[in-house]
RODO-728006 format. One record per atom (N, C-alpha, C): residue in one letter; x, y, z. Coordinates in steps of 0.02 Angstrom, whole numbers, plus 50000, padded with zeros to 5 digits. Layout:
BEGIN
aXYZ ...
***
This chain:
BEGIN
m500564991548764 m501254990248785 m501434982948771 q501964981948735 q502194975148719 q502664972748774 l502444967848813 l502834965448869 l503284959648849 f503054955448804 f503424949548783 f503474949448707 k503924945348682 k503914943948610 k503264940448594 r503084940348531 r502444937448511 r502374930348540 n501794929248573 n501674922948608 n501484917548557 q501984913548538 q501874908348489 q501584902048520 t501704900948585 t501504894748617 t500784894948642 k500494900848645 k499804901648669 k499724898948740 t500214900348781 t500174898648852 t500284905048893 n500064904848954 n500164910548998 n500904911749010 q501114918049007 q501804919849019 q501854924749077 l502374924049116 l502484928249175 l503224929649183 e503384935949194 e504074937949208 e504094941749273 k504584940349315 k504654943749379 k505284948049380 l505214954049409 l505774958649414 l505804961549484 g506414963249505 g506494967149566 g506554963049630 r506684966649683 r506734963949750 r506434969049797 w506314967049858 w505994971649905 w506394978149913 p506034983649917 p505324984449936 p504824984649879 v505034983749817 v504564983749761 v504714977849715 r504194974249699 r504264968749651 r503754969549595 m503984968349534 m503554969149476 m503444962349443 r502824961449418 r502674955549378 r502354957749312 l502584954749258 l502314956149192 l501924949949168 f501304950849150 f500864945349132 f500654945849059 e500624940149025 e500264939448963 e499854933148968 l499204933848973 l498764928248989 l498304926648931 v498254920248916 v497804917948863 v497314912848890 s497344911448954 s496874906748986 s496784908749059 d496364905149094 d496194906949163 d496824907149206 y496794911649256 y497384912449300 y497134914749368 a497374911549421 a497184913449490 a497804915549528 l497744921149563 l498294923749604 l498114922549677 t498574919449713 t498464917949783 t498524924249826 a498234924049884 a498264929749930 a498984930949952 r499164937249958 r499844939149978 r499824943350041 e500394943850073 e500454947750134 e500484955250120 q500694957050060 q500774964150042 q500234966149992 p500084972649987 p499624974949935 p499944974149866 e499514973449816 e499754972949747 e499284976749702 i499564980549655 i499174984349608 i499314981849537 f498804982149495 f498854979749426 f498604985049378 l498914985349320 l498674989549265 l498634985349202 v498054985249171 v497954981549108 v498174985949050 h498634983249008 h498884986848950 h498474985448887 s498274979248879 s497884977248820 s497554970548833 g497104968848787 g496724962548794 g496154963348843 r495874957648863 r495304957848908 r495254951248946 a494884951449001 a494744945549041 a494144947249086 v493944942449125 v493394943449173 v493674941949242 v493514946349290 v493754945449358 v493154944649404 d493214939949452 d492704939149503 d492784944749554 t492324949549555 t492364954949604 t492044952949670 k491534948849667 k491224946049726 k491094938649711 p491554934249732 p491504927149713 p490794924349722 g490544921749666 g489874918849667 g489314923849659 r489474930349661 r488954935449659 r489054940749605 g489644941249576 g489734946449527 g490384945749489 r490374947749426 r490974947649384 r491024954349347 q491644955949328 q491754962249293 q492274961249239 v492144963949180 v492614963549125 v493164968649136 i493784966449126 i494354971149128 i494664971449059 a494904977449042 a495194978648976 a495704984248982 t495924986848926 t496434992148926 t496234997848972 g496694999649017 g496575005149063 g496245003249128 t496104996849138 t495814994649202 t496364994149254 a496214996449314 a496674995649371 a496344991049421 i496754987149455 i496514982649508 i496964983649568 v496664984349627 v497034984949689 v496844979049734 l497344975249754 l497244969749802 l497534971849869 r497134971449921 r497384972549988 r497694966050014 p498094966550066 p498384960350094 p497834955350110 g497934949250087 g497444943950100 g496924943150046 d496894947749996 d496414947149942 d496634941849891 h496134938649860 h496264933949805 h496044937249740 l496314934949685 l496114937349619 l496064931449571 s495484930649541 s495374925249493 s495164928249426 l495564926849373 l495424929449306 l495214923649262 v494674924649224 v494424919549179 v494294922649111 s494234918349061 s494094920448992 s494594925548967 a495234924548983 a495754929248963 a495864928948887 q495914934748857 q496034935348785 q496634939948774 s497224937048767 s497844940848756 s497904946648805 l497804945148868 l497814950248920 l498534951848941 a498754957948929 a499414960248950 a499324965149008 m499654963849063 m499594968349120 m500234967949162 t500334973149202 t500904973649246 t500654974449317 s501004971349365 s500824972249435 s501424974549474 l501294978049529 l501804980049577 l501564977749646 r501984973949679 r501874972049749 r502404975649790 f502204978849844 f502664983249879 f502544983049954 l503044985449991 l502994986050064 l502744993050081 p502144993650108 p501875000250124 p502315004350171 e502655000950217 e503075004550265 e503645008250232 w503835006250172 w504365009750136 w504165016950122 l503505018050117 l503245024750103 l502995028250166 s503205025950224 s502945028950286 s503125036250292 d503655038450259 d503835045550262 d503415049750214 a502995046550174 a502565050150127 a501855050650155 w501765050050220 w501105049850251 w500695056050235 e501015061950234 e500635068050223 e500345068250152 t500725065650104 t500475065350036 t499915060250029 l500015054350059 l499525048950052 l498885050250090 l498915054450141 l498315056250179 l498075063250161 g498315065950105 g498185072850089 g497535074250053 s497165069050034 s496525070050001 s496045064550021 p495385065750019 p494905060550035 p494965054449990 d495115055649925 d495195050049879 d495775045449899 s496335048449917 s496915044449935 s496805040850001 v496485044150048 v496325040950112 v495865034950100 a495365035850056 a494885030550044 a495205024250017 l495685025049971 l495995019249939 l496575016449979 w496995020850007 w497615018650038 w497625018750114 g497145022250145 g497145022850217 g497135016150253 r496685011850232 r496625005250264 r497235000950251 i497525001650192 i498104997450175 i498724999750212 f498825006250218 f499435008950246 f499415009950321 y498825011850347 y498825014550415 y498325011350462 f497725009750438 f497175008450484 f496955001150483 t496514999450530 t496274992550535 t495514992250533 t495214996650493 t494484997150493 t494164993250435 d494504988150410 d494214984050357 d493574980550381 k493094980150337 k492494976350351 k492584969250325 k492394964350366 k492504957450347 k492124955450285 n491564958850271 n491164957050213 n491314961350152 d491864965050154 d492034969550099 d492754968250078 r492874962250053 r493564960350038 r493654959049963 q493214961549921 q493294960449850 q493844964849821 p494154962649766 p494644966949733 p494344973649713 q494744978849716 q494524985449695 q494684986049620 v494164986149579 v494244986249506 v493924992649479 f494314996649443 f494055003049417 f494465005049356 s494245010249322 s494555012249259 s494975018549268 l495475019249224 l495865025349219 l495685029049155 e495645035649159 e495565039549098 e496215039449060 a496185041448996 a496755040648951 a497385044148978 a497305050249004 a497895053949028 a498205050549088 a497785048249135 a498045044749194 a498365038149175 q498065034649127 q498355028349105 q499045029549075 a499115034649032 a499755036149001 a500285037849053 a500085041949102 a500565043749155 a500775037649195 t500295033349210 t500455027249249 t500895022549209 e500745021949145 e501175017749101 e501895020449102 s501965026949098 s502625029949098 s502995028549164 d502645029349220 d502965027949284 d503135020649293 l502705016249268 l502865009149269 l503505007649229 g503565011249172 g504175010449132 g504795012649170 v504745018049208 v505305020449248 v505485015149301 i504985012649335 i505115007649387 i505415001349357 r505164999249300 r505444993249267 r506174994349251 s506345000149225 s507045001549209 s507485001549271 e507225004449326 e507605004649389 e507694997649417 l507184993449412 l507244986649438 l507744982549397 v507724983449332 v508204979949289 v508914982149307 s508994988349328 s509654991049348 s509814989449421 n509394985349452 n509504983349522 n509494989349569 n509014993849557 n508964999849597 n508265000449627 a508034994949658 a507354994749684 a507234999849739 r507745001549777 r507665006149834 r507845013349817 g507955014749755 g508155021449736 g507595026549740 g507775032849744 g507285038249750 g506825038649690 l507075037149631 l506655037449571 l506115032049573 t506295026149597 t505815020749604 t505265022749653 k505475025549709 k504995027449761 k504525032949737 l504805038049704 l504395043549679 l503905041049627 s504125036749582 s503685034149530 s503115029949560 l503275025949611 l502755022049644 l502245026649677 l502485031749711 l502035036449744 l501575039849693 k501845041849637 k501435045049585 k500895040249560 i501075033949551 i500585028949529 i500025028349580 l500195028049644 l499695027349696 l499215033349696 l499475039249684 l499055045149683 l498595045249621 h498855043049563 h498435042549504 h497875037549515 l498035031949545 l497515026849558 l497005029449608 a497225033049659 a496755035749708 a496265040649675 s496515044949631 s496085049749597 s495565046149554 a495795041049516 a495325037249474 a494835033349516 h495065030549570 h494625026749615 h494065031349641 g494245037549657 g493745042249682 g493205043749631 r493375043549567 r492875045149515 r492485039049491 f492805033249490 f492515027649454 f492355021449497 w492595021249559 w492435015449600 w491695015549618 r491345009849608 r490625009649617 r490415007149686 g490885005249728 g490715002849795 g490735008549845 e490725006649910 e490775011649964 e491435015149957 h491425021749964 h492025025549949 h492325028750011 h492185035050023 h492555038750074 h492425036050144 l492965035950184 l492905034050253 l492535039550291 k492155037550340 k491785042350381 k492225044250440 w492645049250429 w493135051450479 w492825056650525 p492975056250590 p492805061950634 p493175068150610 a492855073950615 a493145080150590 a493815081750623 e493905079550685 e494515081250722 e495105076650705 l494985071250668 l495505066250658 l496115068650620 p496045072250563 p496645074350526 p497155078050568 a496925082750610 a497385086550652 a497735081950702 l497365077050729 l497665072350776 l498185068050742 l498055065850681 l498545061650645 l499195065350635 t499145071850619 t499755075850611 t500155076050676 i499815076850731 i500165077150796 i500485070350812 f500125064950800 f500395058250813 f500985056850768 e500935058850706 e501485057650659 e502105061550679 r502005067750698 r502575071850720 r502905068750782 t502495066050826 t502765062750886 t503195056750868 a502955052750820 a503325046750799 a503975048650764 i503935053450718 i504525055450679 i505055058550723 q504845062350772 q505315065850816 q505525061650876 a505295055350879 a505475050750932 a505325053451001 r504735056651007 r504535059551071 r504025055151106 r503925056351170 r503385053251208 r502735056951191 m502185053351193 m501545056451178 m501245059651240 n501075066051234 n500715069651286 n499995070451261 q499545066051284 q498865066051258 q498485072451275 r498625075351334 r498295081551352 r498485087051303 q499135087451287 q499365092551240 q499095091251170 a499085084851150 a498825083151084 a498095085151078 a497705083851130 a497005085751128 a496925093251124 s497335096851163 s497295104151163 s497465106951094 e498005104351063 e498215106850997 e497695105550943 s497315100150950 s496815098450899 s496125101250915 g496075104750973 g495455108150989 g494905103751018 i495085098251051 i494585093851081 i494765092751154 q494295089851191 q494415088151260 q494825081751263 e495235081051316 e495675075251322 e495285068751321 e494705068651354 e494305062551357 e494015060651289 q493995065351242 q493745063851175 q494265060751130 l494905061551147 l495445059451102 l495405052051085 s495335047951136 s495315040651124 s494715038851081 k494145042151093 k493545040651054 k493635042450981 v493945048250968 v494045050450899 v494515045650862 i495075043850894 i495555039350862 i495245032450850 k494905029850901 k494625023050894 k494075022950842 e493655028150840 e493115028450791 e493395029050720 g493925032950712 g494185034150645 g494655028750620 l495055025850666 l495595021250644 l495495014050665 g495035012850711 g494905006050732 g495405003450782 m495755007850818 m496235005650868 m496325011050920 e496625009150976 e496755013951030 e497325018651009 p497325024751037 p497835029751018 p498545027251024 m498735024251080 m499425022051089 m499595016151044 d499095011951029 d499225006450982 d499385009250913 y499015014550893 y499155017650828 y499845020750828 l500025024250880 l500675027550883 l501245022450880 e501185017050918 e501705011950918 e501755008450849 r501195007650817 r501195004750749 r501565009350701 r501445015850707 r501795020550664 r502545020750679 r502725020250742 r503435019850759 r503755013750725 a503415008150726 a503685002050695 a503745002850620 q503255006150589 q503295007150517 q503885011650498 h504005016750537 h504585020950525 h505235017150538 a505235012850588 a505825008650602 a505955004050542 a505425001150515 a505514996650457 a505795000550397 r505555006650388 r505825010750333 r506575011850341 q506795012950402 q507505013850414 q507905007450401 i507605001850418 i507934995350404 i508004994450328 l507474996050291 l507494995450219 l508005000250188 a508135005850222 a508625010650198 a509335008550214 g509415003050252 g510085000450265 g510335001350336 e509915004150380 e510135004950449 e510194998150483 t510764996650512 t510884990050543 t510924990350619 s510944996350647 s511014997050720 s510334997750753 a510164992850796 a509524993150832 a509514999250877 e510085001050906 e510115006850950 e509955013250912 a510205013850851 a510065019750811 a509325020150793 i509035014450776 i508325014350758 i507905016250819 v508075013550877 v507715015250938 v507755022750951 a508345025650943 a508435032750955 a508035037050907 h507945034650845 h507605038650794 h506855037650793 t506595032650830 t505875031250827 t505525031850894 g505905032350949 g505585033651013 g505415027551054 f505635021651034 f505535015751076 f505985016251138 s505785012951192 s506175013351253 s506845009751247 n506835004051211 n507435000051203 n507344995251145 a507864991251131 a507834986651075 a507304981251085 s507184979251147 s506674974251160 s505984976951144 g505864983251161 g505224986351144 g505124986851069 l505654988551033 l505634988650960 l505464981750932 d505814976650957 d505694969850934 d504964967750945 e504714969251004 e504024967251020 e503524970550973 q503614976950959 q503144980450916 q503234978250843 m503834976650822 m503934973950754 m503544967450745 k503544963350797 k503174957050793 k502424958350790 i502184963250828 i501474964850827 i501274967650759 t501684972050732 t501504975550670 t501624971250608 f502194967650606 f502384964050545 f502434956450554 g502324954050615 g502384946950627 g503094944450625 r503574948950633 r504284947250628 r504674951450678 s505194948550706 s505654952550746 s506054957150700 t506434961650729 t506854966150689 t507324962150645 a507654957050674 a508124952950635 a507774949050580 e507184946450595 e506804942650545 e506564947150489 y506354953250506 y506144957950454 y506734959450408 r507304960850436 r507894962350396 r508074956350351 a508044950350378 a508214944450339 a507724943250282 d507084944550294 d506574943350242 d506564948550187 f506704954850205 f506604960150156 f507224964050137 c507784962450165 c508404966050148 c508944961350122 g508754955150106 g509244950250082 g509424951250010 
***
Protein backbone atom coordinates (compact mmCIF):
# COMPACT_ATOMS: atom_id res chain seq x y z
CA UNK A 1 0.00 0.00 0.00
CA UNK A 2 1.42 3.36 -1.04
CA UNK A 3 0.68 5.82 1.77
CA UNK A 4 2.80 8.76 0.64
CA UNK A 5 4.41 10.02 -2.51
CA UNK A 6 7.91 8.70 -2.99
CA UNK A 7 9.99 9.72 0.02
CA UNK A 8 12.71 11.90 -1.50
CA UNK A 9 13.91 13.42 1.78
CA UNK A 10 14.63 10.09 3.50
CA UNK A 11 13.05 11.26 6.72
CA UNK A 12 10.23 9.77 8.75
CA UNK A 13 6.80 10.86 7.56
CA UNK A 14 3.55 10.87 9.49
CA UNK A 15 0.02 11.84 8.52
CA UNK A 16 -2.91 12.08 10.93
CA UNK A 17 -6.57 11.66 10.03
CA UNK A 18 -9.86 11.70 11.88
CA UNK A 19 -11.26 12.72 15.21
CA UNK A 20 -12.70 10.78 18.11
CA UNK A 21 -13.85 8.09 18.45
CA UNK A 22 -11.36 6.87 15.81
CA UNK A 23 -8.05 8.39 14.82
CA UNK A 24 -5.77 7.10 12.08
CA UNK A 25 -2.04 7.60 11.61
CA UNK A 26 -0.12 6.77 8.45
CA UNK A 27 3.60 6.11 8.89
CA UNK A 28 6.53 5.85 6.53
CA UNK A 29 9.65 5.29 8.60
CA UNK A 30 13.26 5.20 7.49
CA UNK A 31 14.88 5.58 10.91
CA UNK A 32 14.21 4.79 14.57
CA UNK A 33 10.87 5.90 15.98
CA UNK A 34 9.39 5.73 19.49
CA UNK A 35 5.69 6.02 20.29
CA UNK A 36 4.77 7.29 23.72
CA UNK A 37 2.19 5.56 25.90
CA UNK A 38 -1.40 6.57 25.22
CA UNK A 39 -4.61 6.45 27.20
CA UNK A 40 -6.43 4.51 24.47
CA UNK A 41 -5.57 1.23 22.72
CA UNK A 42 -3.88 1.46 19.34
CA UNK A 43 -3.54 -1.15 16.60
CA UNK A 44 -1.00 -1.18 13.76
CA UNK A 45 -0.75 -3.00 10.46
CA UNK A 46 2.50 -3.12 8.50
CA UNK A 47 1.98 -2.73 4.75
CA UNK A 48 5.58 -2.98 3.54
CA UNK A 49 9.18 -2.63 4.62
CA UNK A 50 10.61 -3.87 7.89
CA UNK A 51 11.83 -2.81 11.31
CA UNK A 52 12.66 -4.27 14.70
CA UNK A 53 10.41 -3.82 17.72
CA UNK A 54 11.32 -4.26 21.38
CA UNK A 55 8.78 -6.82 22.60
CA UNK A 56 10.35 -7.06 26.05
CA UNK A 57 12.64 -4.06 26.61
CA UNK A 58 16.14 -5.28 27.28
CA UNK A 59 15.11 -8.92 26.88
CA UNK A 60 13.77 -9.50 23.40
CA UNK A 61 13.30 -8.07 19.92
CA UNK A 62 11.14 -9.10 16.99
CA UNK A 63 11.33 -8.25 13.30
CA UNK A 64 8.15 -6.81 11.82
CA UNK A 65 7.39 -6.83 8.09
CA UNK A 66 4.48 -6.99 5.66
CA UNK A 67 1.42 -8.44 7.36
CA UNK A 68 2.59 -7.89 10.93
CA UNK A 69 -0.01 -6.59 13.37
CA UNK A 70 0.78 -4.83 16.64
CA UNK A 71 -1.67 -4.18 19.47
CA UNK A 72 -0.84 -1.63 22.16
CA UNK A 73 -2.95 -1.59 25.29
CA UNK A 74 -3.43 1.67 27.19
CA UNK A 75 -0.13 2.62 28.77
CA UNK A 76 2.03 0.50 26.44
CA UNK A 77 5.12 1.94 24.76
CA UNK A 78 6.41 1.02 21.30
CA UNK A 79 9.99 1.48 20.13
CA UNK A 80 10.94 0.75 16.50
CA UNK A 81 14.56 0.52 15.38
CA UNK A 82 16.40 -0.32 12.17
CA UNK A 83 13.43 0.82 10.07
CA UNK A 84 13.76 0.15 6.34
CA UNK A 85 11.04 1.93 4.33
CA UNK A 86 8.45 0.80 6.83
CA UNK A 87 4.90 1.73 5.78
CA UNK A 88 2.17 1.09 8.32
CA UNK A 89 -1.21 2.38 9.45
CA UNK A 90 -2.48 2.70 13.00
CA UNK A 91 -5.93 3.19 14.52
CA UNK A 92 -6.39 4.62 18.00
CA UNK A 93 -9.95 4.36 19.24
CA UNK A 94 -12.27 4.69 22.22
CA UNK A 95 -13.31 1.17 23.33
CA UNK A 96 -16.53 2.48 24.86
CA UNK A 97 -17.73 3.45 21.38
CA UNK A 98 -18.10 -0.28 20.74
CA UNK A 99 -19.81 -1.07 24.04
CA UNK A 100 -22.93 -2.13 22.15
CA UNK A 101 -20.87 -4.77 20.31
CA UNK A 102 -20.07 -6.66 23.54
CA UNK A 103 -21.71 -9.89 22.39
CA UNK A 104 -19.58 -9.98 19.25
CA UNK A 105 -16.36 -9.04 21.02
CA UNK A 106 -16.91 -11.64 23.75
CA UNK A 107 -18.21 -14.24 21.34
CA UNK A 108 -15.08 -16.35 21.01
CA UNK A 109 -12.10 -17.30 23.20
CA UNK A 110 -9.74 -15.62 20.72
CA UNK A 111 -11.58 -12.31 20.88
CA UNK A 112 -11.85 -12.45 24.67
CA UNK A 113 -8.12 -13.16 24.94
CA UNK A 114 -7.10 -10.12 22.89
CA UNK A 115 -9.84 -7.58 23.64
CA UNK A 116 -11.33 -8.63 26.98
CA UNK A 117 -8.72 -6.88 29.10
CA UNK A 118 -8.74 -3.78 26.90
CA UNK A 119 -12.50 -3.37 26.70
CA UNK A 120 -13.91 -4.81 29.88
CA UNK A 121 -11.66 -6.26 32.55
CA UNK A 122 -8.86 -5.27 34.91
CA UNK A 123 -6.91 -8.53 35.09
CA UNK A 124 -3.69 -7.26 33.50
CA UNK A 125 -0.50 -8.67 34.93
CA UNK A 126 2.05 -6.02 35.85
CA UNK A 127 4.87 -8.07 34.32
CA UNK A 128 3.09 -8.70 31.02
CA UNK A 129 2.96 -5.30 29.38
CA UNK A 130 4.85 -5.94 26.16
CA UNK A 131 3.29 -5.05 22.78
CA UNK A 132 1.27 -7.84 21.21
CA UNK A 133 3.09 -8.60 17.94
CA UNK A 134 1.82 -11.30 15.58
CA UNK A 135 1.29 -12.07 11.89
CA UNK A 136 -1.73 -12.07 9.62
CA UNK A 137 -2.25 -14.61 6.89
CA UNK A 138 -2.63 -13.24 3.37
CA UNK A 139 -6.44 -13.36 3.30
CA UNK A 140 -6.80 -11.66 6.69
CA UNK A 141 -4.23 -9.05 5.73
CA UNK A 142 -6.11 -8.26 2.50
CA UNK A 143 -9.42 -7.97 4.36
CA UNK A 144 -7.85 -5.71 7.00
CA UNK A 145 -6.24 -3.54 4.34
CA UNK A 146 -9.62 -3.16 2.68
CA UNK A 147 -11.34 -2.16 5.93
CA UNK A 148 -8.56 0.30 6.71
CA UNK A 149 -9.18 1.82 3.29
CA UNK A 150 -12.88 2.20 4.11
CA UNK A 151 -12.10 3.87 7.43
CA UNK A 152 -9.57 6.18 5.79
CA UNK A 153 -12.16 7.26 3.23
CA UNK A 154 -14.76 7.86 5.95
CA UNK A 155 -12.32 9.91 8.03
CA UNK A 156 -11.36 12.02 5.04
CA UNK A 157 -15.10 12.64 4.56
CA UNK A 158 -15.35 13.71 8.23
CA UNK A 159 -17.54 10.73 9.08
CA UNK A 160 -15.60 9.24 11.99
CA UNK A 161 -18.76 8.29 13.91
CA UNK A 162 -20.60 6.75 11.00
CA UNK A 163 -21.90 3.19 10.95
CA UNK A 164 -19.52 2.17 8.17
CA UNK A 165 -16.52 3.32 10.21
CA UNK A 166 -17.75 1.42 13.25
CA UNK A 167 -18.47 -1.78 11.31
CA UNK A 168 -15.09 -1.68 9.58
CA UNK A 169 -13.28 -1.20 12.90
CA UNK A 170 -15.17 -4.10 14.44
CA UNK A 171 -14.26 -6.35 11.50
CA UNK A 172 -10.59 -5.41 11.89
CA UNK A 173 -10.69 -6.25 15.60
CA UNK A 174 -12.17 -9.67 14.86
CA UNK A 175 -9.57 -10.41 12.16
CA UNK A 176 -6.80 -9.47 14.58
CA UNK A 177 -8.30 -11.62 17.33
CA UNK A 178 -8.43 -14.66 15.04
CA UNK A 179 -4.80 -14.17 13.96
CA UNK A 180 -3.72 -13.54 17.54
CA UNK A 181 -5.28 -16.86 18.52
CA UNK A 182 -3.20 -18.72 15.93
CA UNK A 183 0.11 -16.89 15.98
CA UNK A 184 0.62 -15.12 19.32
CA UNK A 185 3.47 -16.89 21.13
CA UNK A 186 2.78 -15.60 24.65
CA UNK A 187 0.12 -16.52 27.21
CA UNK A 188 -3.16 -16.67 25.38
CA UNK A 189 -6.62 -17.59 26.61
CA UNK A 190 -7.93 -16.22 29.87
CA UNK A 191 -8.73 -18.81 32.48
CA UNK A 192 -12.43 -18.03 32.90
CA UNK A 193 -14.73 -19.75 35.36
CA UNK A 194 -17.22 -21.84 33.39
CA UNK A 195 -20.15 -19.87 34.83
CA UNK A 196 -18.81 -16.45 33.79
CA UNK A 197 -20.19 -16.10 30.21
CA UNK A 198 -23.79 -16.58 31.36
CA UNK A 199 -23.27 -14.06 34.17
CA UNK A 200 -21.81 -11.48 31.77
CA UNK A 201 -24.91 -11.75 29.60
CA UNK A 202 -27.14 -11.12 32.62
CA UNK A 203 -25.04 -8.15 33.76
CA UNK A 204 -25.00 -6.68 30.28
CA UNK A 205 -28.75 -7.03 29.91
CA UNK A 206 -29.16 -5.28 33.27
CA UNK A 207 -26.98 -2.35 32.16
CA UNK A 208 -28.59 -2.00 28.73
CA UNK A 209 -32.11 -2.13 30.13
CA UNK A 210 -31.25 0.35 32.92
CA UNK A 211 -32.45 -2.05 35.61
CA UNK A 212 -31.33 -2.67 39.18
CA UNK A 213 -29.26 -5.78 39.70
CA UNK A 214 -30.92 -8.68 41.51
CA UNK A 215 -27.93 -10.86 42.42
CA UNK A 216 -30.09 -13.71 43.70
CA UNK A 217 -31.95 -13.84 40.39
CA UNK A 218 -28.71 -13.51 38.41
CA UNK A 219 -27.20 -16.42 40.30
CA UNK A 220 -30.32 -18.52 39.76
CA UNK A 221 -30.42 -17.78 36.00
CA UNK A 222 -26.76 -18.74 35.60
CA UNK A 223 -27.14 -21.94 37.62
CA UNK A 224 -24.94 -21.07 40.61
CA UNK A 225 -25.45 -20.30 44.27
CA UNK A 226 -25.79 -16.62 45.22
CA UNK A 227 -22.71 -16.77 47.44
CA UNK A 228 -20.67 -18.01 44.45
CA UNK A 229 -21.55 -15.05 42.23
CA UNK A 230 -19.05 -12.60 43.69
CA UNK A 231 -16.31 -15.22 43.61
CA UNK A 232 -16.92 -16.04 39.95
CA UNK A 233 -16.98 -12.38 38.85
CA UNK A 234 -13.93 -11.43 40.90
CA UNK A 235 -11.94 -14.46 39.76
CA UNK A 236 -12.79 -13.89 36.10
CA UNK A 237 -12.78 -10.10 35.83
CA UNK A 238 -10.63 -8.86 38.68
CA UNK A 239 -13.35 -6.72 40.27
CA UNK A 240 -16.45 -6.92 42.42
CA UNK A 241 -19.79 -7.60 40.66
CA UNK A 242 -21.31 -4.16 41.30
CA UNK A 243 -18.07 -2.42 40.30
CA UNK A 244 -18.20 -4.26 36.98
CA UNK A 245 -21.86 -3.38 36.45
CA UNK A 246 -21.31 0.31 37.20
CA UNK A 247 -18.31 0.36 34.87
CA UNK A 248 -20.45 -1.08 32.09
CA UNK A 249 -23.17 1.49 32.75
CA UNK A 250 -20.55 4.23 32.38
CA UNK A 251 -19.26 2.74 29.13
CA UNK A 252 -22.77 2.69 27.69
CA UNK A 253 -23.27 6.26 28.91
CA UNK A 254 -20.07 7.31 27.11
CA UNK A 255 -21.30 5.63 23.93
CA UNK A 256 -24.47 7.72 24.12
CA UNK A 257 -22.42 10.89 24.62
CA UNK A 258 -20.35 10.02 21.55
CA UNK A 259 -23.59 9.50 19.62
CA UNK A 260 -24.57 13.10 20.41
CA UNK A 261 -26.79 12.77 23.47
CA UNK A 262 -26.49 16.02 25.45
CA UNK A 263 -29.07 15.47 28.20
CA UNK A 264 -27.67 14.01 31.43
CA UNK A 265 -31.21 13.11 32.46
CA UNK A 266 -31.71 11.06 29.30
CA UNK A 267 -28.40 9.26 29.79
CA UNK A 268 -29.29 8.49 33.41
CA UNK A 269 -32.67 7.11 32.32
CA UNK A 270 -31.08 4.90 29.64
CA UNK A 271 -28.26 3.50 31.78
CA UNK A 272 -29.78 2.98 35.22
CA UNK A 273 -27.84 5.47 37.33
CA UNK A 274 -29.79 6.94 40.24
CA UNK A 275 -29.13 10.54 39.19
CA UNK A 276 -26.75 12.81 37.29
CA UNK A 277 -24.38 12.97 40.27
CA UNK A 278 -24.09 9.18 40.30
CA UNK A 279 -23.36 9.23 36.57
CA UNK A 280 -20.70 11.89 37.05
CA UNK A 281 -19.04 9.97 39.86
CA UNK A 282 -18.84 6.75 37.86
CA UNK A 283 -17.59 8.56 34.75
CA UNK A 284 -14.71 9.88 36.85
CA UNK A 285 -13.96 6.40 38.19
CA UNK A 286 -14.10 4.76 34.75
CA UNK A 287 -12.61 7.47 32.50
CA UNK A 288 -10.99 9.95 34.89
CA UNK A 289 -13.38 12.63 33.62
CA UNK A 290 -16.75 14.01 34.57
CA UNK A 291 -19.57 13.76 32.04
CA UNK A 292 -18.91 17.35 30.90
CA UNK A 293 -15.16 16.77 30.69
CA UNK A 294 -15.63 13.59 28.68
CA UNK A 295 -17.88 15.42 26.22
CA UNK A 296 -15.39 18.29 25.93
CA UNK A 297 -12.42 15.96 25.32
CA UNK A 298 -14.00 13.56 22.86
CA UNK A 299 -16.92 15.32 21.20
CA UNK A 300 -15.29 18.63 20.28
